C-alpha positions, 0 to 999 in steps of 0.5 A: 500500500501507498500512503500520501500526506498532501500539505495544502496552502490555502489562501487567507480568507478562502478557508470555507470555500476551500473546505467545500471544494475539498470535501466534495472531492473527497466524497467523489474519491471515496465513491468512485475509486475502489483502489483508494482506502482513505482520502480525508481532509485534516487540519492542525496548527500548520494548516490543512492536509489530506491523508490518502491511502492507495492499494498500489501505484495503479490506484494512485495513477487512477486517482490522478487521471480521474475526471473528478480530480481533474475537474477539482483543479479548476475549482481550487483556482484562487483558493490556494496559496501555493502548490501542495507539498506531497510526502509519500510513504510505503505502508509497512503494516 
């Protein structure tokens, strides 16, 4: 399995709009990607992150190629304050 942690930089004052778009995307990922086991938005003192868990590289590629993921990109325009920081992990157990 592959785990990802995507740190997201949200533009100041755009948090509510960002959350709405992100939560919609998360619902679509859960409903349409059988190779995805976790896709959830979290928040801490540093800001937002998405925790992701995929069965394998094929499932991760399918996520990036999905219509709902591509469509979400346009919806994030003006909401982000920089590119995501991605950290990839191999799941041990």
